[in-house]
N, C-alpha and C positions, 0 to 999 in steps of 0.2 A: 414419627417421621423416619424414613428408610434411608440408611446411608450406604454409599456405595463401598465395596471392599476396598481396602487400601491398593491392592493389585490394579483396581481399576483407576485409582487416582494417578498412580505410577504411568498409565497410558499417556499422561500428559506429556511425559518425558521420554517417549519412546526413541528408538534410533532415528535420527534425522533423514537419513538417506531412504529409509524405506517407505516414506511418505511424501517425498519431494518428487516433482515431476514437471514438465514444462508448464507455464502459465498459459491461459486460454489467449490466443493470438487472433489477431484479426485477419480476416481472409485474404485471399491472394488478390492481388490488383487485376487479375485476369478473372473473367466471369465464368469460365468452365472448369476451375480447379477447386476440388474440395479436399484434397489430400494435403494435411500440413506439410509433409516434407516436400512434396512436389511445388506447393505453393512458395515456400521458402527458397528452393532453388531457382524457380522462375524468377522471383522477385530480386534475388542476389544478381541474375544475369540481367534482369530489366534495368536496374540500377546502371549497370555498366554499358548498356546499348548492345548488349549482344543478342538479345531477343526483344522483339516488339509486340509480338502476337499477330495473330492473323485477323481478318474481319470480323467486327462485332466484339472487339477487346477480347478475343479467345486465343489461348495458348495452344489449344488443340495437343493434349498432352499424348494421345494414343496415336497420333499421325506419325508415319515415318519420315524420315529425312532423305534428301537427295544429296548427291556429293556436292553439288552447288551450294545448298543451302548450309551444310555443315561449313563449307569454305566461308562463307560469311560469318558463321559464328566464331572460327578461330581467329579471322581477322579482327574481329570486334573484341574478342577477349585479349588478344594481343596489344590492343590500344591503338592499331594502326589504320583505323578506319578513315583517318584524314587522308592517308597515302593513296586511297584507291583511284581517284580521278586520274592521277597520272599512269596507272597501269591500263586504263582502258583503250588506249590508242595501239596497243602491241596485240598481235596475233601470235599466241603460243600454241594453241589447239585449235585444229581445222573445224572441230564441232562445237567451238566457242566464237561465234562470228561476233561482230561489233554490235549487232542488234541484241545480243543474249545480255539480259537483266543483271547476271552476276560476272560479267567478263573481267570486271577490275579486280574483283576479290578472287577469282580462281587464277589470274596471272600472278597476283601479289603471293598468295599461299603456295603456289607451286615454283616460285623463284628460291634457289637455294639459300638457306639461312647464312647470314652473315657476308654473303657473297654478293648481294645485290645483283645488278646487271650483268656482272663479270661472270656469273654462273658458279662460283665456287661454293663450296660447302654442300650441304645436304637438304633437300627440298623437304618441306612438310607434307606435301602429298604430289603425287605425280600422275601422269597420264597412263594410258592402259598399254602403250608400247608402239602404236600405229600412227601418232600424231592426234589421236583422240583423248579427250578427256572424261567423256560419258557424264556430262554435268546433271542429267536427269534421271541416272540410274540411282536406286537406293544404295543409301551408304550402309556398309556392313559393320558389325562389332570390332572386326579385327583391323579393318581401315581406320575406324574411329581412335582405337586405342593407340595404334602405332602414330598417327598424327599427333596426338597429345604427348607421347613419349618422347618424340623428336622435339616437341616444345620445351619438355624438361631436359633436353639436352643428351638424350641418350640416342645412341646408334648401334648399328650391327656388332661393333666392337664390344659393346656393354651387354647386349641381349643374346648374342650368337646368332649365327646365320640361317638359321631355320625361321622362316617366316610362316605363319604369324606366332607361333607357339613361344618363340623367345620373347618377343615383345609382350605377350599376353602373360607370361610367368613373371616377368620382372614388373609389370604394372599391378599385378596382384600383390606382389611382395611390398610395394611401396604405398599401396593404399589407393592407388588411382581407380581400381575397379570396384571399390567397396560399396556395396548397395545395387550392383548390377551383376546379374547372372544369365550369360548368354552364350551361345557357340559362335565360334569365329566367323561363320557364314551368316549369322541371323542379321536381319534388319534392324535398325536402330531407331526406337520411337523417340520423339521430341523429349519426353520425360526422362527416358535413360540417358539421353545425349545430355540434358541438363545436369543429371547427377555426376556424369564424368566431368563436365566443365568445371563444376563447383569442387569436385575431388581435386581437380588440377589446380586450383587457386591455393588449396591447402597443402597440396604435395610438394616434398623437397625436390629441386632440381639435382642433378648429377653433383653439382658443386657443394650440396648440403643446405641450400637456403630455401625458404618458401618461395614458390613461384610468384606469390603475390607481390614480393619485393621488387619485382621487374616493372610494376605498375606505377610505382610512385612511393611515397613516403609512409610506412606504416605507422599507426598509432593503435597500439594493443589496449584491451581492457576499457574499450569505448562503449558506452551505452548509447543507442539510437533512441531518443526521448520522443520527438514529435516530427510530423512531415508538415509540408506546405506553410511553413512560417514565413516571417519576414527576416530578412538580414539586417545588418547595421546600416546599409544603405536604403532600407524600406523596399527591398526588392522581394516580390513574393517568389513562393516556389522552394525556398530553402529548407534545410533540415537541420534540426537541433539535436546536438549529440551532447554527451557529457565533457567533450573536449571543445565545444565551441558549435558556432552555427556556421554553415557551409552551404553554397550553391552546389548542386551536383553538375557533374560534368556534361551529363545528358540532361537536356532540359524536359520539363513537362512529364516527368515520371513520378508515381506515388507508390512506392514500394511497401504496401501496408503490411505485407507479411513479416518485413524486418523490423517494424516497430516494437519497441520493447526489447529487443534482443541485445546482447552483449557480444562484442567480438573485436574484430581488427579492421579499422578504418583506413582506407589508403587515401591519401591526399596527393593530387598532383596540379601543381600551378595554383595552389590555394583553394583547389575545389576539391568536392568528393568524388573520386573516382570509382571506388569500389566499397563494399562493406561484406565482411565474411564472418558470419556468426562463429563463436567458439563452441566448445563442448560444455559450457557452463549450462546447469540446469537451474530452472527458477520456479517458484511457487508464489502464488498470490493468497494472503491471508487476511482475514478480518480479525483485529484484535479482540480477544475477550476481556481484557482488562488493561489497564494502562501500562505502557512500556516499562520496564525496569532497567536499572543501569547496565545489567550483564545479560538480559534476554528479553524476548517478546515470546507472547503465547496467542495462539489464533484459536478460531471457534472450531478449528479441526483437532482440537485437543492436543496439539503439538507444540512444544517448546523449543525455541530456537536460540542458541548461544549467540550473542552479539558482541563483538570487541568495540570497546570506545572509539577506535579510529577508524571504523568502517564507514566508508562515504555513503551520504544520502543525497539523492537527486529527486527532482520532480520534474515536471514536463517544462516549466518555465527555466529550468536550469540550463546553463551554457557554460559548462567548466567551472562553475562555482559551487562545487559541494560542499556540504558541511559534515561534520564529523557526527556520528551517532551519539556521543557523548554530551554534544552541544544542544541536540533537538530532541532527545527520547522525552522530555518532559512534556512536550506538545503532542505526544502521541496517545491519545485517550482509548478508551474502550470504543470500539466501532470504526478505528482508522483502518484503512486498508492499505497494506504494504506488498510490494512484490521484493521477494529476497531472491538474490542471485547468489547461486551456492557452487563452489568448485571444490571438489575433493572433501565434502561433508562440512566445509566452512563457508559462511556467509561473507562474501567479498564486497557486496554493494547492495545498496536498498534504493527502490524507487517508491517515494511516499506520495500516494494519490491524494493525501489530505492537504497537501502544500502547493498552492498555486495552479490547479488543474485547470487549463483552458480558461483563464480568469480573463482574457480579453475579450471573450464572445459569450453571449448567453441568448437563450430564448425564454420569453416570459409567455405562459400560455394564457391567451385571452380569447379562444375560440375553439372550435373543433380541431383535432389533430389528424393527421394521415401518415401515411409512410413517407411523404415528401416534407414534411413540418421540420424534421430535423436535419436534412440534408446540409444546410449552410453549416453546420457544426461538424458533421462526419465525413463531408466530401463525398457522400455516396457509399462509404463502407457498408458492407453487408455482416450480417450475423451480429449486429449490435445489441448489447445487453443494457436493459435500464434498471437502476438501482436507487431506491429511495432509503436514506439511513443504511446504506449498505445492505439492505434486503432486495433481492431480486423482485420486480414487479412487471406487470404487463403495461404495454402502452396505454391501455384503457383505464389503468389505475391512476394514470396521470391527471391532477385536478386543475381548475382554473386557478390562475396566478401563481402556479407552480413554476419555478425557475428551473431550467434544464442547461446544464453545460456538458461538456465532452471531455472524457479521459482517453487520450489517443492510445496510450500505452496498454490499456486493458479493454479498449473498444467498448466503452461503457457510457451510457448517458447517466448523468448524475442529477438527480432530481431533489430539489429542495422546497419545501413548503415554509421556511422560515421566514417569518414576518416580525417587524417591530413597528408599533404605533406610537407617535409622538409628535410634538411640535418641530417644525422645520426651522431649527436655529440659525443656519448659515451654511456658505459653501466657500470652496477655495479652488481655484483663484477668482471665479465669480459664479453668479447664479446661471449663466448662460451655457458655459462649458465647465462644469465641476470637475475636479479630480478627487476631491472629498466633499462630504457633507456632514453636519453635525445635527444630530438627532438624539434625544435622551440624555444630552450633555456629553455624548461621544462623538468621537470622529470615525466615519467609515469610508473606505476607499471605494471609488466608483470605477466600474468597468466601461470602456469606450461605448459600448452598445446601450448603456443606459441613459445616456446624455440627453437624448431627445425628450424621454420622459420627464426627467428632472426639471429640464428648462420651462415647463409649464407652471411651476409653483413659485411662490413667493414665500419670503420669510414670515413666520408667524402663524402659516396655516398648519393645520394637524393634518399629518399625512401617514401613510403605510409605506415603509421601504422593504422591498422584497430583496432576500439576500440569496447569493449562491450559496452552494455546498461549502465553500470554504471562507463564508462570511464577508463578501463584498457586494456592494449595492448593484443589482441588476436592473433596478426600476423604481420609480416612486408613482403612487397611486393615491387617490383620496382615500380617507379613511372611512370605511364603510363596513358593514357586517360581513362583505364577502372578504375584504382584505385586511381585517383586523388582526392584532398580533397574536401569533401562535407561539412565542416565546414563553418557556417555562425555564428558570434557573435556579441555582442554589446561592441564596444570599450569603454574604459574608461581610466582614468588617471592612473590606476593600472595595466591594461593590456585588455584582451579580454575574455568576460563571453560568453562561448558556451553552449546552452542547451544540455543537454543529453537526449537520448531517453527513459530514465527511469523517467524523471522528475526532475533531479537534474541538477547542473550547473558543468562545467568545466571552472576553471579560468586559462587562459594562462597569467602568470605574465611576466612583463618585456618587454612588446611590446609596442613600441611607435606608436601611431596612428595618431599623428601629426593633420592634418586638419580633420582627420576623427573620432576625439574623439566625443562620444555621439552619433555614428551612427552606423549601421549595417554593418559588413565588411566581406571580406573573407581575408585569410593569406596566404602568400607565403614565401618560404624560398629559396634562392639561394646563389650560391658561396660555397666554402669550407674553413676550418680553419679561420684566421682573417678576410677572404673577405666574409664569410657567412653574409647574410644580411636578416633580417625578414622585410617583408612590409606588409602593409593591403590596401585593395582597398573597395572602398565604394560598397555596395551592393545593386541594386535598385530593383530587382525582376520583375516579371511579372505583367502587369496591367491588372485587373480584368474587365471582361465585363459583370457580373452579380452581384446581392446584396449578401450580407453575411447574409444569413437568420440564425438567432441566435436559433430560436425554432426547426428547423430541421437540424441545423448545415451542411449547405451546403454553397458553394460559387458558384454562378453561377451553372453549372453542377457537379461541384466537391464536394465531401464529405470532411468536414472538421475533422479532427483527434482529438480524444478525449483529446489528449496530445498537441494540437496545441499551441505555443506560440503566444501571441498577443502584438504588440507595437503600438505606437502613435507618430506621428510628426505633425507639422503645416506646410505645405508646404514643405520647405526643411530644417525646423528647426531641433534641436536635437530629438534623439528618446528616448522614455521612454518604460519600461515595462507596460502592463496593464492586470489586472485580468479578466479573462472572466467572472467570478462571478459579477463584476462590472459593465458589460453591461446590464443595465436592458432596453434592446430595443428588438423589435420584429425583426427588420432588419436593415442593414445599407446599403444604395444604393451604387452603384459602383463609384460614383463621390466622395464619402468619403472613398475610399480604396485607399492607396497610392501604394500598392504592395502585392504580395503573391508568397509563394514558395510552388511547386507541387513535392511531394515526388516520387521517381521513382517507388514506388507501387501505385501511382495514387490517393493520397489524399492529402489535404493541411495541412503542419505542421507549417506554419508561414504566419501571415497576419500583415500589416502595415496600420493602421487607419490614416485617415488625419482630424484632428480637430473633434473628435467625443465625447469624455468624458470631455474635459477641462483639463485634468489633465498635457497636456504638456506645460501649462502656469504656471509661477510664479506670486503669487497675493499679492497684498500690496497696499499702498497709492502710487499713481504714482508721482513722483518727476521729474522735468525737469530742464535741464540747456542748454543754448546755448553758443556756442564757436564760436566768429566771430574774423576774421582777413584778412590779406592778405598774398599771397604767389607768388612769381613769376610775380608780378604786377597784380595779380587776387585777389580779394576779395571773401571770402567764409564765411558761417554761417552754423554750424552743430548744429542740435538738439539732445539732449542726454535724454535717459529715464532710469530710474530705479524703482524698487518697494522696498517701505519701509515697512518692516513686522517684526520690532524688536523696543525695547525701544530706545529712544532718537536717532531716525532717522536712526538706523542700517538697512542695507539691505543685502539681500542674493543674488541679482543679479548683482551688480556693473552697471556701467554705461554703455549704449549701444548707438550706433548711431542708429537714426530712422528718416525715411523721413514722418512719420505718424503724423498727427496733434492730440493732445489730450489736456485734461484740467488737470492741476495741482490739487494735494491734493485730487483727487477723486480715490475711491477704484477700482482696475483694475488689469488686468494681461498681462504679455508680454511672447511671446514666443522667447526664445534665440536661437541663431544659432551660428555655429562655423566659418561662414564666418566673413571676417574681412573688414574694409576698412582702409588703412594706418595703419595697426596693431591694430585697435581697433574693438572690437566685435560689431555686428549688431543685433538689435531687429527686427525679421521677421514680428511679428504682436502684436498690442495693442489692448485690448477690455476693456470695463467698465462693472462693475458688477451692476446687479439690486437690489436696496435697498428695503427691505421690513421691515417697522418700527412697533413698538407696540407688538412685540413677547414677549409672558410673558413666564416664566420658565417651566410653566406647559404644553406649546406647544410642548416642547421638550420630545422625549422618547427613551429609549435605548432598542435595540432588539439584543441579543447575541453579545454585544460589539460593536455595531454600534448604532451611535445616528441618529434620525430623528427629523424633526419638521414639524408641521402642521401650515401652513401659508397661508392666501388667499385662504382657501379651497383646499389647494393643500400639499401633502406631500413631502418634500424634504429631500434627504440624506444629511448628513453632512460629508464633507469629513474628512478623518483621518488625514489630514494635516492642517485643517483651524486654522485660526489665531483668537485669542481673544484679545480685548484690552479695557480697561477702560479709556475712553478719558480725562477725567477731571484730572486724576493723572498720565497718560501715563503708566499704569500698563498693562503688559503683560503676559498672563497665557500660559503656554506651558506644554507638556506631556500628560500622559493619563488620569489625573486629571483636564485638563484644563476646560472641558466643566461642571464638578461638581462644580468648582471654580467660573465660571462665573455666574451660576444659582444661587449660593449661595450669590454672591454680588448684583445682580440686578434682578428685575422683569419687567424692560422695557428694552428690546434690539432691536438691529436693525440687521437683517442679510442680507449678500450680497450673491447673487446667480449668478453663471457665466452663460452667455447666451448659451453656448455650450453644456456642460453636464448636467446643470440644477442643480448643487450640491453647497450646502452653503461652501463659502471659507472664509468667514470672519464674526465675530460677533463683535458687538461694543456695549458700553453702556456708557451714560454719566456719 
């Protein structure tokens, strides 16, 4: 087995900012924009009603602007569009007659600011000096900048009397012209004008406050989560944000480029008047292992430190975020998170695994085409499809797959998770259920599933089709096409089934019997009191090729980004393993116990055989021998257990073994559910390698994980390592165990397992 160098493992914790960047955004709501920055600017202005596009829903970013067109933009960005009708009755310029389409806008914007009709103050834009405005002449860069500087309350006394250079110099100094490089007399394109107008929103006025403060009440650090949702009064077209659900001031707009952004929301009379994204960067990751209390790690091999009070949102959130410390335990391998980062710190999280578009889903029951998913996406372009967080083609979507939509990441989430069992009941009734009970467990029903559920009666054997977050999207007769696809890890509390979005679905109350702590499938037969729920041990396919962790392949198959990894020792119990903990280049086929190939052609589950060493329980090996006779025959049974607590306490209990071993050495045993005469059996016993003379300075911590440099090699310390002071039989436990051990002694012995080469035990005299 080839091991990566430790330097490679440290790539997991490289500097955060070097690998973060904007997440993939939905395309602009305009059909002719492909540039992300232009798309963002155009949709900021579209939400405000500053621009509405030209024919065919096009923005025409390369087209030049006339003086009349820019006048309209200026009036709208001031939020004074409602005043235009009363300005259409006046004749101010002889070349802007009553029939001119922009007469009201031109008259309004050419009226001195603050003076109204008494002509006091300074005009934003004036005529050319002979009673004409030249509305259809091309707007120049200098003219546009001058107008916007006046909006910011700057005049000649502030910039100097030399026009236009004084205005251009001051505009450059305050950031108004950032991203636009033109000469004074150059014509201004629509894309360049949009950049200037967005810069205006962020720029400070002469009085030192952001211009957007003039437009309404600002709400900073707001996430724009979802478009076209229903508000509290069930009205369509609302926008869900992390601060609540609001109808936009301008109706019938869908600014898709703003979705998933963080910034400042402007509210006016209880409606959303504007949204200005801030400089927060974002990165979307798929977890390579379960989230930890202080960090998450993605399949991009980067570890991100997370504070416990960091707010976590989903697309169903409306001001009710949860702290990371209260939800991280639900974030398993394969969960997709979008991290919003400011100054190198994660300041908020969007969890795509929680409540994504749970009100609507499409069940595939026939051929699909580009229009199939329009009811979910609203016509968004550049949509990605993912199954178990693996990007797939639309042609990879199978019959009876369930598809939902994640608007933040512009992604179709495809689920093939199905459960088969007896339809036991529904609430509040069978005709319009909000929940259904199958396999002894209650499942939430999304509204679009009600029609398919109403066709069934209690006692029938059915298959429920689940969304990526575990809600019922449909109910169908149990056939070979719709049979259960669920594979779960049985425990004493039930069966834990991985969800396609990275979460877990726990079916409680299912007795696994001899299949406890093994991967199982589930079945339900009979009706009424005869209904019986059983589990069967899952074995999987035997791999013929290596698991290449660098290229994420298993033989000739692609391993999905959200694949779940488990480990066993022979036929011992099975435990989950984080992909991020497998610091290996590849694992040969003879160390792979089995795998599952998804119908879309990629691997979504792998079982390792004695690769990490995590499947063992570690401690001092204790022995006892029970001899006697039965039926005239003598017998002698050897038992083993590990002692890993004070006063000889054990977490394993006694197990029968046929393997010889030395007492009171530190080792590990692989437990099993197999029994002999009702007594558990240990399948394997190993002895740990001792390295003495380790100093406290040999240990170091990196992002919550401890390492130790010993014998010219760096070892990772297991998060479940045991710490003992031999002379006093004192044992340290919990997050501070390593700190306590190092504070107590500067002469320690570490014990490394021979399988995963991790430190499992630390002692001191």
